[in-house]
N, C-alpha and C positions, 0 to 999 in steps of 0.2 A: 514661516510657513506653518499653517495648522494642518495636522494629519487627520485623515478621515478614519472613522471606525469601520471595521469589517466584520460582518456576521455571516453565519451559515443559514440559508433559507431552503435548501433542498438537498436530498441525499438519494443516491442510487448505488446498487451493488449487485454484482453477480460473482459468486464465490464457490469454493468447493463444499461449503456447508449451507448454501442457500442462494437462490437466484433472485431474491429481493432483499431489501434492507431488513425488513421484519423477519424473514426466515433466517437470514444471516445472524442477526442479533439474538434471536431466540435460541439458536443452536450454540452460539458463543456462550450465552448465559448458562446453558445447560451442560456445557463442557463436552460437546460432541466433536469427535475427530472426523475430518474429511478424507483421511488417508485410506487407500485401498489399492489392490492390484491394478496395474495399468491396463486399460482396455483398448487403447488406440493403436498399439503395435505389438508384435511378438517380442517379448522381453527375455526369451530363453537364454540368449547370449550376454545379457546385461548383468552387471553386478547388482544394480538396484532395479527391482521389478515392480515398484509401487510409486504412487504419487498422490497428490491431492488434486484430482481432476474436477472440473466443473461437470455436474451431473444433470441428466435429463434436459440437455440443451439442444434445441434445433433452431438455428438462426431464422429459418423460414417462419417460425412462430412469431417473430419480432419484426421482420422486414420482408420485402419482396424477394422471392427466391433468386431471381436474376441478379438483383443488387447484392444479395448475400454472397454470390459466387465471386464478386469483385473484391471482397474483403477477406483478408487473413483473419483467423479467429481473434487475434488480439484487437483488431479494429471492430469486429463484431461485438466483442465484449465492451469496448468503449462506447459504441452506439447504444447498446442495451442499457448500460449503467447511466449514461447521460440522459437517455429518454426518461428513465425513472426519476432522476433527480430534477429534470426540467418540469416534469409533470407534478412532482411533489412541491416544487416552488410555486406552482399555480400562477404562472405569468399570463397576462393578457398580451399575447405577442403583437396584436394589432395596436396596442397602446405603448409598446416598448420601443425605445430608440435603439435600434439594432446596431447603429454605429458605435454605441457605447457598451455593447456586450461582446466579450471576448471568450476565447477558448484557449486555455493553457493546460496541456495534458502532459503526462509522463509515461515513458516506456523505456526500459533498459535495453531491450533487444529489438522489438518490433516484429516483423513478419518472418520469424525463424522457420516455421513450418513451410511457408511459401518458398523461401530460399532453398530449403532442404529438398522439397519435391521437384522444383524446377531443375536444380543441379543434378539430382538423381536421374531424372528423365533424360537429360542431355547425356550423362555419363553412360547410360544403358543403351543409347541410340547409336546411329551410324556416323556420328560426328557432324551431322547437319544441325546448325544452330536454330532449332525450333523452340521458341520460347513463347509463353503466353504473353499477349500484349499488355496484360495487367500485372505481369511479374514485378516490375519495379514499383508501380503504385501500390501494390498489395504489401510489399516488403518494407518500404521505408517508414520509420516510426511517425513522421510528422503527418502522415495521411489520416491518422486518427482524429487529430484536431481539425484537419481540413474537412473531413466528412461531416463532423458535428456542425461546423460552421455553415457548410453548404446546405445541409438539411434545414437549418433554422434561420439562415440568413444573418448570422451574427458576424458583423464586420469589424469588431474591435480587435485587440491584440490576439494573435493567433500563432501558436507554435508548440513544439513538443520539447520537453527537457529530457536529456539523456545523461544520467549520472548513476548508472548501474542500479543497484537496489534502492538507492535514495531518490530515484527519478520522480516519483509522484509527490513526495514531500517537497522536493525541489520545485515542482510545478505549483503546489499549493502556496509555498512561500513566495514565489514570483507573483502569483495572482494576488496574494495578500498585499504585496508591496505596491503593485500597480494601482490597486484600489485605494490603498492608503494615501497614495500620491495624487489621487483624483484623475488617473488616466483612463478610467472606465467606471461604469456604474455596477456592472455585473460581470463575473467571469465564471464560466463552467470549467472546473478543474478536477484533477484526479489522475488516474492512470490505469493502464491495462497491460496484461502480458499473457502470452500463450506459448510457453516453452516446453510443455509436456509432449515431447516428440523425440524421435530417434536422436537428432542432433543435440537437443537440450539435455536429455538424460545422459547420453554418451559423453557429452562435453563436461558436464559437472562430475560424472564418475571419474573421468580422466584427471580432474583436479582433486579427487578424493574428498569432495565437499559433501556428498550425499550420504545419508544413513543407508546402511545395507541390512537393516533389520527386516529381511523379507518374510520371516516367520510370524511377524506381528506388526503389520503396517500401521495399524491404528494407534500403537504405542511408540512408534519410531521417533516422532518429534517430541523430544523431552528436554526442553530448555531447563538448565540448572540442575538436572539430574546427574549424579556421579557417572552414570554409564551412557551418557549421550554420545552419539557417534557421527553426527553430521545432520544437515538439514533435510527436510522433505520438500521436494519441488511442488509448488502449487501454481495455479493459474486463475485468471478472472480479471475483474476490474471494479473500481469504485469511483463514483462521481460525487462532487460536492458543488453546490451553487454558493459562491462567495459573492456577497453583495454589500455595497456601501450602506451603512446603517440608516441614514436619512432616506435614501431611496427605498429601502425595504419598509421603513415605517410609513412612508407616504402611500405605498400601495397596500398597506395592511398585511404584509407577509408574516407568516409565523417564523419565529427565530429560534433555531435549535441551540446555537451557541455563538460566542464571539471569539475570533482569533485576536489575541492580544500581543503576540510576539513570536519571533522565531529566530533561528540562528543557523549559520553555515560555517563550516571549517574544513580543513584538509589535514589528514594525518601526515602527508609528505614522507611516507615511510616505505610502503610495500604495496604491490598491486593487489594482493589478496589478504594478507595478514594484517590484523589490527596493530596499532602502535603499542609496544609493550608497556609503556607508561600511561596509555590512555589519554595522551595530551589533547588530541583533536576532539575526542568525545567530551572531555572536561570543558574545553573551550566552547564547543557548540551549545552545551546546556547553559553555560554562563552567559553567552551572548543572548540566548533566547530569554533568559530571566531578566537580563538588563534591558532588552528592548521592551519586554512586557511591563517593566517597572515594578516588579514584585519581588518579595523576598522568597528564598527557598522554602520557608515555613508555610507559605501560602499554597503550595502544590499539594494535592491530595493523592493523585494517582499518576503513575508513569507506565505507559505502554512501551515496553522495551523493544529494541531490535531483536534481541533474544532468539537467535536462529537455531539453537541446539548444537552449536559447535564448541569444542573444548576450549579454545582460546577466546573466541568472541564473547561468549556469555560471561566469563569471569571478568574480562576487561571492562565491559559495560557496567557491571555491578560495582566494581571498584571505583569507576569514575563517578557513579551516582553517589557513593559514600563520600568521595572527596568533595563533590559539589554541595551535597545536602547535609553533610555532617551528622549530628545527632538526629536531625529531623528524618533522616533516611529510615529510622526505626519506626516512624509514625506514618510512613507512606504505604499505600498499596502499590505493589509492583507486579506486573504480569506480562507474559508473552503469549499473545493470541496466536502466534505461529504454531504453538503446540496443537492447535485445532485446524487452522487453515493451511498449514504448510507455509512455505516461503513463496510469495507471489512476485518476487524479484521487483521489477520496476513498479508494480501495482501495490506493493506491500504498504507503503506509507498512506495511500488513499484509504484502503479498507481499515487500517489500524487507526487512522484519524476518525473514521466513522465509528469504530469501537469506542474511542474516547468520548465522542459526542453522545453516543447512546448511554455511556456510563454516567455522563453529566445529566442527561435527560431522565434516565430511569432510576438512578441511585443504586446501581449494581456494578460491581467491578468484576469483569469476566476473569476466569481462572487461567493459571498455567497448569494444564493437565499433564498426565503421565509422569508424575513425580513418584518415584519408587525408592530411591536411595539418596541420602543426603551427600552433597559434595563437601568434603572437609575444607575445601578452599573458600567456601561461601559462609558468611556470617549467619549463624542460625537465628539471630535476633531479627533479621529482616523478614518482612511479610511479603513473600513472593506469591501469595494467593494460590497456593497449591491445590490443585484437583477440584475444588468447588468454588463457585462464585461467592462473593461476599457483598452484603448490603452495606452501603456507605453513602453519605451525603457528599458526593464529589462536586466540588465547586470549581476546581482548576485541575486540568489534566495536561500532561506533557507527553508527546509522542516522539520517539527517536527512530531514525532510519539511517543506516550506513551502507555504503556501496564499495564494491571493488574499485580500486584506484584511490581509496582513502577519502571518499566523499562523505561528509557528515551533515545531516540536517536534523533540526529539532523544531517543533512547532508547539505552541502553548494555546490551549483552548479554555475558555471560561464559560461557566453556566449562564444561560440567558437570564436576564433580570427583568 
C-alpha cells in the first residue's frame, strides 16, 4: 500500500496574544506576553488572580448573536479559528467533494463554563431542575467538530479527541493518519479550549499546578527558569487545514508545510506527574522520527511542551538530550507557552502553527521570561531565551503531553 503525502494549506488562530494567525505570530516573534489580571470573575479569594485570556473578543462579530448563545466559548473559538483557516485555504466549496472533507478537533475539557453556570444556577435555586435546553449540546466537546461540519456541509470523518493537554496534537495526528491512508482528501483539524473560569482556575489551583506570581503576571510563565512555579492558564483555539498533497496541487493551493510523521505513547505512570525517567517522552519522539524517516540531525527546531512546571520542564529537556544526543546542542528549542500560557487541549494546535510559521518565516520564537539559570539544565542548550532568533528552519518538531500520561509529537517540514 502506498501512503499519501499530507500538507498544510490553511491556518486559523484565536489566542491570548492575537485573534488572527498574523497577529498571533507577530506577537510570538516579538516576545509578547498574553498574561494579565483575570477580567471574567472576581478573583479576590483565589490563589491565582491572572491568566492568558483571549482579548477584545465578541462572538457576535463573527457569527449571528442568536447562534453564538448556543455555543460555549470553546466552541465559539473553534468556529472562529476554523473559519479563518478555511478562508485561508481558499476552497471553492461548490467544486469540493464534501463527502471527502472531515473535521477532527481536539478539546481536553469542552464546555466548562457552561457546566459551571448551569450547575451554579441550579444550586442557587429552589431545587426545581430548570436547565437550558442547550446545556448538554453546549458542554460536550464533540459539538465543536459537529458545528464546523454542519456550517460547511463537510461529511467526512468527524469527531473530537480528548487526551487532556495533548488533545489537539492527537487530533492533528489522527487527521494526518486518515489522509495518509486515503480515507479523506481534506480534514479541518486543531483544537480549542475555554477554561479561564471559576471552575478552571479553582480546579488547577487545587492541584497546585498554576503559578501564583500575582505581582507580575506577564513574567509568571517562565519555562526553564530556576524560579518557575507553575503554568499560566490560557484559552483560545487553532485550526489547520490538512490536505492530501495531490489534491492540493490539483487545485493550486498554497502549501505552508508538510507533515512527515508523528508519534504517540503513554507514560503509564501517574495521572499528573511525568515519568521520572522520561520513558514515554523519549519513545514518542523516537516514534515520530521513525515514521518521518529522518535522522535526529535533520531537525532544526523543537517547540516543547514546556509548561513552566518544576518537574515537567526538566523531564522533557532530558528526554530531548537522550533522543538527539550531541545534536541537541545544535537545535533551537523554545516554549511559546511563555507567551500564550497553557491552552490545555488547544495547545498543540497553536504550537504547531508556531512551528509552521517558523518554517515559513525563518524565525524561531523565543522562550521569554528567563531571569535565572536552572543548574539542572545544560547551559550549552539553545533554549532561545528572551528574544527570537533568525534561522533557516527546514524541519520542526512539536511536543504535547497530557494528564494521564498521554504523549504526542508531530514533525513538520518546510514546503518545497
